[in-house]
GUDOGU-386748 format. One line per field, with one value per residue (C-alpha): residue number from 1; x, y, z. Coordinates in Angstrom, 1 decimal, decimal comma, m for minus. Layout:
BEGIN
resi <- [NUM;...]
u <- [X;...]
v <- [Y;...]
w <- [Z;...]
END
This chain:
BEGIN
resi <- [1;2;3;4;5;6;7;8;9;10;11;12;13;14;15;16;17;18;19;20;21;22;23;24;25;26;27;28;29;30;31;32;33;34;35;36;37;38;39;40;41;42;43;44;45;46;47;48;49;50;51;52;53;54;55;56;57;58;59;60;61;62;63;64;65;66;67;68;69;70;71;72;73;74;75;76;77;78;79;80;81;82;83;84;85;86;87;88;89;90;91;92;93;94;95;96;97;98;99;100;101;102;103;104;105;106;107;108;109;110;111;112;113;114;115;116;117;118;119;120;121;122;123;124;125;126;127;128;129;130;131;132;133;134;135;136;137;138;139;140;141;142;143;144;145;146;147;148;149;150;151;152;153;154;155;156;157;158;159;160;161;162;163;164;165;166;167;168;169;170;171;172;173;174;175;176;177;178;179;180;181;182;183;184;185;186;187;188;189;190;191;192;193;194;195;196;197;198;199;200;201;202;203;204;205;206;207;208;209;210;211;212;213;214;215;216;217;218;219;220;221;222;223;224;225;226;227;228;229;230;231;232;233;234;235;236;237;238;239;240;241;242;243;244;245;246;247;248;249;250;251;252;253;254;255;256;257;258;259;260;261;262;263;264;265;266;267;268;269;270;271;272;273;274;275;276;277;278;279;280;281;282;283;284;285;286;287;288;289;290;291;292;293;294;295;296;297;298;299;300;301;302;303;304;305;306;307;308;309;310;311;312;313;314;315;316;317;318;319;320;321;322;323;324;325;326;327;328;329;330;331;332;333;334;335;336;337;338;339;340;341;342;343;344;345;346;347;348;349;350;351;352;353;354;355;356;357;358;359;360;361;362;363;364;365;366;367;368;369;370;371;372;373;374;375;376;377;378;379;380;381;382;383;384;385;386;387;388;389;390;391;392;393;394;395;396;397;398;399;400;401;402;403;404;405;406]
u <- [m25,1;m26,3;m22,8;m22,1;m25,2;m24,1;m20,7;m22,3;m24,6;m21,7;m19,7;m22,7;m23,3;m19,6;m19,6;m22,7;m21,2;m17,9;m19,6;m21,7;m18,6;m16,5;m19,3;m19,8;m16,1;m16,1;m19,3;m17,9;m14,1;m13,3;m11,3;m11,1;m12,8;m14,7;m12,7;m14,3;m13,6;m15,2;m14,9;m15,6;m14,5;m11,1;m9,9;m8,3;m9,9;m12,4;m15,7;m18,6;m22,0;m23,0;m20,5;m21,3;m20,0;m19,8;m19,3;m17,9;m16,9;m16,7;m16,1;m15,1;m18,4;m20,8;m21,7;m24,6;m25,4;m23,8;m24,4;m23,3;m23,3;m22,5;m21,5;m23,2;m26,5;m27,5;m27,5;m27,9;m29,0;m28,5;m28,9;m29,2;m26,9;m26,6;m24,0;m20,2;m19,7;m21,7;m21,7;m23,9;m24,0;m25,1;m24,7;m23,9;m25,4;m22,8;m25,2;m27,3;m24,4;m23,0;m20,8;m17,6;m17,2;m14,5;m15,2;m13,4;m15,8;m14,7;m17,0;m16,8;m18,2;m18,4;m18,9;m19,5;m19,8;m20,6;m20,0;m22,6;m20,3;m20,9;m18,4;m20,0;m16,6;m16,9;m14,8;m15,3;m13,9;m13,7;m13,2;m12,7;m13,3;m14,0;m16,9;m16,3;m19,3;m18,1;m17,4;m13,8;m13,0;m9,6;m8,3;m5,0;m4,6;m3,1;m4,2;m2,1;m2,3;1,4;3,6;7,2;10,4;14,1;16,6;18,0;15,1;12,2;8,7;6,3;2,7;m0,3;m3,7;m6,7;m9,0;m12,3;m11,3;m8,3;m6,9;m4,9;m2,3;m1,6;1,2;2,5;3,7;6,3;9,7;8,8;8,8;6,3;6,6;4,5;2,4;2,3;0,0;1,0;0,5;m1,2;m4,9;m4,6;m6,7;m3,9;m1,4;1,8;4,6;8,2;9,5;13,2;14,2;17,6;20,2;20,5;16,7;16,0;14,1;10,7;7,0;6,0;2,6;2,1;m0,8;m1,6;m3,4;m5,5;m7,1;m9,1;m9,4;m12,4;m10,9;m12,3;m9,9;m9,5;m6,7;m5,7;m3,5;m1,4;1,6;5,1;7,6;11,3;13,2;16,8;19,0;22,3;24,7;28,1;31,6;34,4;37,9;39,3;42,7;43,2;46,9;48,2;49,3;45,8;44,3;46,8;46,1;42,4;42,6;44,5;42,0;38,6;36,4;36,0;33,3;31,8;30,7;28,8;27,0;26,0;24,8;22,7;21,1;19,9;18,7;16,5;14,5;14,1;13,1;9,8;6,7;5,8;7,1;9,3;9,6;7,2;7,4;10,3;14,0;16,8;20,4;22,7;25,0;24,7;25,9;28,5;29,2;28,6;31,9;30,3;26,7;24,6;24,9;28,2;30,2;33,4;36,7;39,2;42,3;40,7;37,2;37,5;34,5;31,3;28,4;28,7;25,2;25,4;26,2;29,5;29,0;31,3;31,4;34,0;36,2;35,0;31,8;28,7;26,8;23,2;20,3;18,4;15,2;13,9;15,0;17,0;20,8;21,4;25,1;27,9;31,3;34,4;34,8;37,7;36,0;33,4;35,4;33,5;29,9;26,5;23,3;19,9;16,7;13,7;11,2;9,4;12,8;14,2;17,8;20,3;24,1;26,6;30,2;33,8;33,0;36,0;34,3;31,0;28,6;27,3;25,0;24,6;23,3;19,7;18,8;16,4;17,6;15,5;15,9;18,7;20,4;24,3;25,5;29,2;31,6;32,7;35,9;38,0;38,2;38,0;38,7;38,5;40,9;39,6;37,1;33,6;30,4;29,4;25,6;23,6;20,0;18,5;14,9;14,4;18,1;18,3;20,5;18,5;19,2;19,1;18,4;15,0;13,9;14,6;12,5;9,2;7,1;8,3]
v <- [m49,2;m49,1;m48,8;m45,8;m44,1;m44,7;m43,3;m40,2;m39,7;m40,1;m37,4;m35,0;m35,7;m35,2;m31,9;m30,7;m31,7;m30,1;m26,9;m26,7;m27,4;m24,8;m22,2;m23,1;m22,7;m19,2;m18,3;m19,1;m18,7;m16,2;m13,3;m11,5;m8,1;m7,3;m5,9;m2,6;0,1;3,4;4,6;8,0;9,9;10,3;12,0;15,4;16,0;18,8;18,3;20,2;19,3;15,6;13,0;9,5;6,9;3,2;1,1;m2,5;m5,1;m8,8;m11,3;m15,0;m15,8;m13,1;m9,5;m8,9;m5,2;m1,8;1,9;5,2;8,6;12,1;14,4;12,1;12,1;8,7;8,2;4,5;2,9;m0,8;m1,9;m5,8;m7,7;m11,4;m12,2;m12,7;m9,8;m6,7;m3,4;m0,4;2,9;6,2;9,9;13,0;16,3;18,8;21,7;20,3;20,3;23,2;25,5;27,2;31,0;30,9;27,4;24,3;23,3;20,0;17,0;13,4;10,4;7,5;3,9;0,8;m2,7;m5,6;m9,3;m12,0;m13,9;m14,9;m12,2;m9,5;m8,6;m5,0;m2,3;1,5;3,9;7,7;9,8;13,4;15,5;19,1;20,8;23,8;25,2;28,8;30,3;31,3;35,0;36,9;40,4;42,3;44,1;47,1;47,1;49,1;49,6;48,8;47,6;48,8;47,3;48,0;45,5;43,5;44,1;41,9;42,3;41,9;41,3;40,5;39,2;38,7;35,6;34,9;31,5;29,2;28,1;25,1;27,2;30,3;30,8;33,9;33,3;35,8;35,8;32,3;31,0;30,1;31,4;30,2;32,5;32,0;33,1;36,5;34,9;31,8;31,7;34,9;35,3;37,5;35,6;37,1;36,3;37,5;37,5;38,1;40,3;39,4;42,3;41,3;41,2;43,3;46,6;46,1;45,7;42,1;40,5;38,3;36,1;34,6;31,3;30,5;27,2;26,1;22,7;21,5;22,4;25,8;28,1;31,7;33,9;37,4;39,3;42,4;44,2;44,5;47,1;46,3;49,6;50,1;50,6;52,6;50,0;51,4;50,1;49,1;47,7;45,4;43,8;40,8;39,9;36,6;35,7;36,2;34,1;31,2;31,4;31,1;28,3;26,3;26,9;27,2;24,7;25,3;27,9;25,5;23,4;26,4;27,0;23,3;23,3;26,4;24,9;21,9;24,2;26,3;23,1;22,2;25,7;25,5;26,4;29,0;32,3;31,7;35,4;38,2;41,9;43,5;42,6;44,5;45,1;42,4;45,1;48,8;50,0;52,8;52,8;50,9;50,0;48,3;48,7;45,8;45,2;47,0;45,9;44,8;43,8;41,6;39,6;36,4;36,6;39,1;41,2;40,3;41,9;42,0;40,8;41,7;44,6;45,2;47,1;48,0;48,7;48,2;45,1;42,0;43,7;41,4;40,3;39,2;37,5;40,0;37,9;34,6;31,5;28,3;28,1;25,9;26,6;27,4;26,8;28,4;28,8;30,1;33,2;34,0;32,9;32,1;32,0;31,7;31,1;31,4;30,0;32,3;30,1;30,7;30,3;33,5;33,2;35,5;34,9;36,6;36,3;37,1;36,6;36,7;33,8;32,2;32,8;29,8;28,5;25,2;24,1;23,1;25,3;28,2;31,7;34,8;38,2;40,0;36,8;36,9;34,6;35,8;38,7;41,1;39,9;39,7;36,0;34,8;37,1;40,3;43,2;44,6;44,1;44,2;42,1;40,7;40,6;38,8;37,8;35,2;34,6;31,2;31,1;34,6;37,2;40,4;43,7;43,2;46,8;46,7;44,2;46,4;49,3;49,8;50,1;46,8]
w <- [m27,6;m24,0;m22,8;m25,0;m23,7;m20,1;m20,9;m22,5;m19,5;m17,2;m19,0;m18,9;m15,3;m14,5;m16,4;m14,6;m11,2;m12,2;m13,3;m10,2;m8,1;m9,9;m9,6;m6,0;m5,4;m7,0;m5,1;m1,7;m2,0;m4,8;m3,5;m6,8;m7,2;m10,3;m13,3;m14,2;m16,9;m17,6;m21,2;m22,6;m19,5;m17,8;m14,6;m15,1;m18,5;m19,3;m21,1;m22,5;m24,0;m23,7;m22,4;m23,7;m21,3;m21,3;m18,2;m18,8;m16,3;m15,4;m12,7;m12,7;m10,9;m12,0;m11,4;m9,1;m9,6;m10,3;m9,4;m10,7;m8,9;m10,2;m7,4;m4,9;m6,9;m8,3;m12,1;m12,0;m8,7;m8,0;m11,6;m11,6;m13,9;m12,9;m15,6;m15,8;m18,1;m18,8;m20,7;m19,8;m21,6;m20,0;m20,7;m18,7;m19,7;m18,6;m19,0;m16,2;m13,6;m11,7;m13,7;m12,5;m12,4;m15,0;m16,4;m15,2;m12,4;m10,9;m10,7;m9,3;m11,2;m8,7;m9,9;m7,7;m9,1;m6,8;m7,5;m6,9;m4,6;m1,0;0,1;m2,2;m3,6;m4,9;m6,6;m6,5;m9,1;m9,0;m12,1;m11,2;m14,3;m15,3;m17,0;m19,2;m21,1;m21,1;m24,5;m25,0;m25,2;m25,2;m25,8;m25,6;m22,2;m23,9;m27,5;m30,0;m33,7;m34,0;m31,1;m31,2;m29,9;m30,4;m31,7;m28,8;m26,5;m25,2;m26,6;m23,7;m24,6;m22,4;m23,1;m20,8;m21,1;m19,5;m18,1;m17,5;m20,8;m22,0;m23,9;m25,8;m28,3;m30,1;m33,7;m34,9;m36,6;m37,9;m34,3;m31,7;m28,1;m25,2;m23,0;m19,3;m16,5;m15,0;m11,6;m10,1;m10,9;m12,9;m16,1;m17,6;m19,8;m21,0;m23,4;m23,5;m27,1;m27,5;m30,4;m31,8;m32,1;m35,8;m36,4;m39,5;m38,7;m40,3;m39,5;m38,7;m38,3;m35,3;m34,1;m30,8;m30,9;m27,8;m26,9;m23,9;m22,3;m24,4;m27,7;m28,4;m30,3;m31,2;m32,7;m31,9;m34,4;m34,4;m35,9;m34,4;m35,6;m34,9;m34,6;m35,5;m32,4;m32,6;m31,1;m30,0;m30,9;m28,6;m28,9;m26,2;m25,6;m23,3;m22,7;m24,0;m20,5;m19,1;m21,9;m21,2;m17,5;m17,9;m20,4;m17,8;m15,1;m16,6;m18,6;m22,3;m23,1;m25,5;m22,6;m21,1;m24,4;m24,7;m21,1;m21,6;m24,7;m22,6;m19,8;m22,0;m22,8;m19,1;m17,8;m15,7;m17,6;m15,0;m13,6;m10,6;m9,9;m8,7;m9,5;m11,3;m11,6;m10,0;m11,0;m9,5;m8,1;m7,2;m10,6;m10,4;m14,1;m17,3;m19,1;m22,0;m23,2;m24,4;m28,1;m28,5;m31,5;m29,9;m31,5;m29,6;m30,5;m29,3;m30,8;m33,6;m34,3;m32,5;m30,6;m26,8;m25,9;m22,2;m19,9;m18,3;m15,0;m12,1;m8,4;m5,7;m6,4;m4,6;m3,6;m3,3;m6,4;m5,8;m7,6;m9,7;m9,1;m7,7;m9,4;m9,4;m9,6;m12,6;m13,2;m10,8;m12,4;m13,9;m17,7;m19,8;m21,2;m18,5;m15,5;m12,3;m13,6;m12,0;m14,1;m12,6;m14,2;m13,4;m15,2;m18,6;m20,4;m18,7;m17,4;m15,8;m16,2;m13,8;m14,9;m14,0;m10,3;m7,9;m6,0;m5,2;m2,2;m0,3;m3,1;m4,8;m8,2;m8,0;m5,0;m5,0;m4,6;m3,6;m5,2;m3,4;m2,1;m2,5;m5,3;m5,6;m5,6;m8,2;m9,9;m13,0;m13,7;m17,3;m20,2;m18,1;m18,1;m14,8;m12,0;m13,4;m13,7;m17,1;m16,7;m19,3;m19,7;m22,0;m23,1;m24,9;m25,5;m27,1;m25,3;m24,5;m22,9;m19,1;m18,2;m19,9;m17,3;m14,3;m15,6;m13,8;m16,9;m18,4]
END
């Protein structure tokens, strides 16, 4: 019986000595920093009202103390802990902090946790967040009882908000189109809605859903009247020899269409251009209007959803606006083709070029920079430029975009 007691005492003593030794080791030699997490608040996120936060952490020895500052002002100062693990809740009243002029004022939550080790291992965290207590307001820049737009054109609508917003989307034609800032830091947002040539003339209701960064929402509504446009008719003949020649040289037009479908999805969610568009050549004459109902031997009856314009053969063709060259290649129907992404899902396509200027896919071009030379490659009966514009993948009338009042 005595021997069992001695054994038990020995085990207890050994455990105590081991515990003391292990803790002593952690105290003097631990190089680990405390593990800390801030819950309830994240960097880059906007908040309003009361923010309920919880600070948790731990260390293999123990935590000595912790402190919290908001914009350099102490919220919790040297709070003693003395345990391996801890959890401390606190709140931030966003109404008591400085507010931005248009919402979205930036603030810094700093957290410092110190271990109880000999080396005072510590960790410091920063959560940079935004406060937005401004009520959301929005209105049309040019309100109208009924907005009107022709078939094949682009419906351009602008709204003004009282602060930076998370998103705004216009719902029309059973689709949703994103709105973008008119320019950096602007409180005017705009949307370019493509109207199909085949869209039925009628009056359509539309709504614009607006949401800010703290979840406030509002909806604007209006009416859009699509007006019938008298598209012309044209017959065109391309020789069999020309067709065969282009089929041997160019890539299948299907590849161009598939590439464009992918490019619409990747278009930057911001305007890469400033001001108005210009024509890509000095137009001497238009040989085929946008939307003309054309009949050819190769394609049958279809709508020519671009402009055919002419100038001197092999004269320079330039970028109608700033953007990124996303396609530079030769295709069966369009010949030598350059496609420029202007951002916001707006694209220009310049086709039948005689050759290319010194440009590369992926590089930026500035309005007026040469991209190629007027030609007759592809299914072309003579020197001309096939100039197309697309908005969210829908071909629209390019000439509307060069008008000053657009």
